[in-house]
Structure formats: structure tokens, C-alpha cells
N, C-alpha and C positions, 0 to 999 in steps of 0.2 A: 277726371279731366287731366290732372297733372300726370297720371300714369300714362294716358294716351299720348301726351306731348313727349314724355320720356321715350316711349316706344318709337315714336316718329323720329326723334333725334338719333336713337340708336340705328334705325334703318338708314337715315341719312349719313350717319357717321361711317357706315361700312360700304355704302355705294358711292355717293357723291364725294365723300372724303377720300376714298381710294382713287378716284379720278384726279383729285388735286395733287396726290402724292405719286404721280406716275414716275417710273424710273427715267433717268436722264437718257435721251436717245444717243445712239452712237455718234462719234465725231463725224462731221460732214453732213449729217441729216438736219433738216429744219425742225425746230421745236414744234411739238403738237399744238401748243397754244401760244398766242402772242402775249407779250407783257401788257399790263394795264398802264404802268408808269415806270419811269426810271428813278430810283431812289438813291440819294447819296449814302454811302456806307456808314458815315458818321451819324446818320439819323436812324440807324437800325440797331436794335439791342437783341441779344440772344434770348431764347425762351428760358427763364430760370428753372422751369420744371423739366427741361430736356433730359430724358433718361440717359442719353449718351454723354458720358463725361470725358472720354478719352478720344482724342483725334490724333492719329499717327502722323508725326511730322513728315515722314517720307511720302505718305500718300497725299498730304496736303500740298507738298512742294510739286508733286507730279501734276495735281489738278491745277495748281497755280501756273505751271508751264503751259498747260493746255489753254488756260484762260488768256495768257499773254498772246498765244498764237491765234486762237479762234474766237475768243470772247466767251461769255457765259451763254451756253446754248439753251439751258432750261431755266426759266425764270424762278425766282424765289417766291414762296408763298408767305405773305405778310398779313398782319392785322394791325390796327391802330393800337398803340401801347395803352393799356388800361390806366396806367399811372401818368401818362403825358400824351395828350392828343396830338402834339406836334411831332411825335416820334412814332416809329413802327417797331413791332416785335416779330421775330422770326417764328413762323409756324412750321415751315419745312424749308431746308436748304442752308443750314448753318455751315456745312462744309464749304459750300460755294461762297458764302459770305467771308469766311476766314481765308479761303484761298484767294479771293479777289483782293483782299487787303495785302496779302503776301505779294501778289502780282502788281500792286500799286494801282489797282483799278479803283476809281473814286466814286463810281455809281454803278448800280446793278439793276437789271430788269426785274420787275416784280409784278405779281398778281395780288391784289388786295381782296381779302375775304373778311366777312364778319363772323368770327368764331368766338364762342365763350371758352372759359378756361378748361372745361371738360373736353370739348372738341379739340382744343389745341394739344392737350396731352394725348388724346387718342391718335391724332395724326402723327405726333412725334413717335409714338410706339410703332405705328404702321410703317413710317419712313425707315425706322431702324431695322424692322424685319426685312425690308427690301434691299438692305445693304448687301453688296457683293462679298464683303469681307466678314460677314457675320459668322461667329462660331455657333456651334449647335446649342450650347448652353444659353447664349444670348437670345437665340431664336426661340428656344423653349420658354424662356422667361417672358419674352414678348407675347407669345400666345397666351400664357397664363394671365398676364396683365389684362389683355383684351377680354378674356373670358370672365375673370373675377371682378374687374373694375367696371366693365361696360356691359356685361351680361350676354356676350356673344357665345354662340355654340360652336362646336368643332365643325359642324356642317356649314354654318354661315361663313366661318373663317376660310374654310377650304374653297368655297365658291368665290369669295371676294378676292382671295390672294392667289387663286389659280393653282392651288396645290390639292393633293388628294387628302381625304379625311384620315386615311391610315398614316400618311406622312406626319400630319399634325399630332395625331394620337401617339405615335411612336416617339416623336421628338419630345413631347411633353413628359413621357415616361422617364426620360433622362433625369428629370428633376427629382426622382425617387432615389437616385444613386447617392452614395456617401459624398459629402462635400469634398473630400480629398480627390475623388475621381472627377467631380465636376471641375475642380481647379486644374487638373491635368488636361481636360478638354479645352478649357479657356486659354491655357498656356500653349496649346497646340502640340502637346506631347502625346495626346490620344485623339484619334479622329472620331467623328460621330459614329462610324461603323464599329469601331472598337467599343465605344460606350454602349451601343445597343446590344452588343454581344455580352457585355458584363451584367446586363439587367437580369439575366436568367442564371448567372453563375452562382454557385454555392458560396464561393469566397471571392466576391468581386474585388476587394482591395488587394488580396494576394495575387489574383490574376492580372490586375492592372499593373502592379509592380513588375511582374514577369514580362508583360508586353513592353513596358518602357525599357527594362534592362536588356532584353534580347531583341528588341525591334521587331516583334512578331507582326505578321500581316493580319488583316481582319479575318481572313479565312482560318488562319491558325488559331486566332483568339476564339472564333466561333466553335471550332472543334474542341478546344480545351474547356470551353464553357459548358458544352454538352456532355463531357466525360463524367460519368457517375463517380461520386466520391467513394473511395475505398471504405468498405464497411469495417467497423471495429471488430477485431477477433473476439470470438466468444470466450468467456472465461473458462479456464480448464476445470473439469469436474474434480471435486475433492478426492484425494486418494483414500481408498478403503483400507481399513486396518486388516491385519492378518486374520483375526478371528472372524470378521465378516466374510472375507474371501473363502475361508475354510468352510463356513456354514453354507455359502453358496454352492461350493463343490459337493458337499454331502447331500444337499437337497436335490441337486441336479442328477447325482448318481442314483438316488432313491426313486426319483420320478422318471428318469430317462428323458428329461426335458431341460431346456435352459432355464436357469433361475437367476434372478438379479435382486439383490437386497440394497435398497437405498435408505440409509438411516439419516434422519434430519439432525445435523450437528447441533449439539447442545440440548437436544430434546430426547424424549423416550419414544417418540413416534417415528414412523418410517413407512416404507412401501416395499412389497414383494411383487416382482413381476415374473410370471411363468410363461414361457414361450413354447407353443406347440407347433408342430409342422403339418399335421394332418387332422382331419376331423376325428379319426380313430383315436389319436392322442388326446383330443379334447374329451371324447367319451370316457376314456380310461381315467383321465384326471377327475372328471365328475364322479365316476364310480368310486374312486378312492376317497374323495372328500365326503361322499354320502355314506360310505361304509364306516368312516370314522365316527359318524354321528349315530350309528345304529347300536 
């Protein structure tokens, strides 16, 4: 019974929860849903488990300016604070809450939902994945969290998020890259296209450094990643001593065939190779070897 409830919660988490975390509509458009209530900003607390820890001041100021001019278009999603029934906790919309305070807005429109801690974390991850400024590594980490923590499959994520399964699979492959490369992607020094090209490179770290130093395009990076690595030169064959070369010459003259003697260094064993040009030469060689035994 508990397992059935868990499966039901997961299904709700990816369908109904996705509807609650809809992207903010463009400026000038009416919100898709009306707010349940208007809540004073000082009665709202951020989600302590919010995966997003960094809020860019410039982006917040831009949103604050929009709020001063047009107000908050998309309501926040809140729940009753588990530690204080008289307060609310943010489920989705922390950027709007922070920007509203910068704009000196004292109350915000909100939709109240009853979510447990697991659902709140799931929504927070989904909301982060939908961010416009999300870098590829953050996106990949979000997909992995949804799959590992909540049991979602790539197919289910693709359907719910409106993305192709191959996009989700290829994005998650970036998590297999060395941490140095992942950091370059997070810092904006490499694009997602560069990172995908590095997945199949024989020396991803070396190629990543070259891309950054020379400012290579994604196409140039892909071409270099496919370029086969130069094979190591074969070790030179050991030089034969004068006695061995003289013996090869004598046997070649006696048989009228090419003879090669390869002596194993440091041992008494070796190999003689006799090269014939025609079947008649082979018959002659066999005759001579047989005659020696008669």
C-alpha cells in the first residue's frame, strides 16, 4: 500500500507539480492562474532546502524594475510553514520574493498548496531546470536529482519538461566529464556544445584548454575531438652484428633465395626465414632439405 502511494505521489509530482511551476508569462500577458491570496513579504520564508543558492544581483535588480512598473505577474507558490502555522514557506518563486523586497513591494500574490518536504524539494529542482539562465551543468545535475531522488525516468522527464529524450541523455553525459571541465562550463568559459564534443575526445582536458586559449568554435572542437591520436612509432629493430649479416649473405648465395636470421638477444634461440619467389623455388628448397637427410 505504501509503495502504491509513493508511485501516485511521483506521478502527481511530475504532472500536477509541473503545472504549478509554469514559467513566468511574457510582460503584458495575463497570468495563467489567479492568486489565492495576497501575503505580506515579511510573513514569507525561503525554502531552506532550495537547491539554488546564488541569485545574481543584476538579474534581481532587472526583475525588481519590472515589478515596480508592472507588478508581480506570476503568483508565488507557497505552503504553510511546517515550523510556524502563522507563516508561509516558498515552494516556487524565491526570485520574485527577493526582487519584490528590492522594489519595496510589501505584499505578493500567492497560490497556497499543501506539499510535503519531498514534493517541495522536487518542485524546487523543476523550477531551477526551467530557468532561462541555467548552465548545462546545472541542468544536468537537476535531471540527475530528479531521477535518483524521485525515481523518474528519462522518458518521463522528457515528456513532462517538453524536451527530447536524447537532449536529456546527452546533457546528463556531461556529468561524466572531469570536474575541471565542468567548472569551465559553469563559469561560462565553455558552452554546452563544446562540452558535448569533449565527451568523445581522447584527451578532454587538453582539448578543453586549447578551446579556451584559442577561442575555438564548437565545430572546430568537434573536428579536433574526432581526429585520431597519432600512433606511437614502432621501436626500431635491433641492429644485427657483422657475423649474422655475413651468415645471411652466405645462405642467400647458396640457396639463391632471400634469407633472414633473427637471433633473440641474450638467448641461444632464434629464427631463420627463407623467402621464395615461385613454387619452383619452393620445390627446389624442399628437394635440398630432403637430400640433406638422405
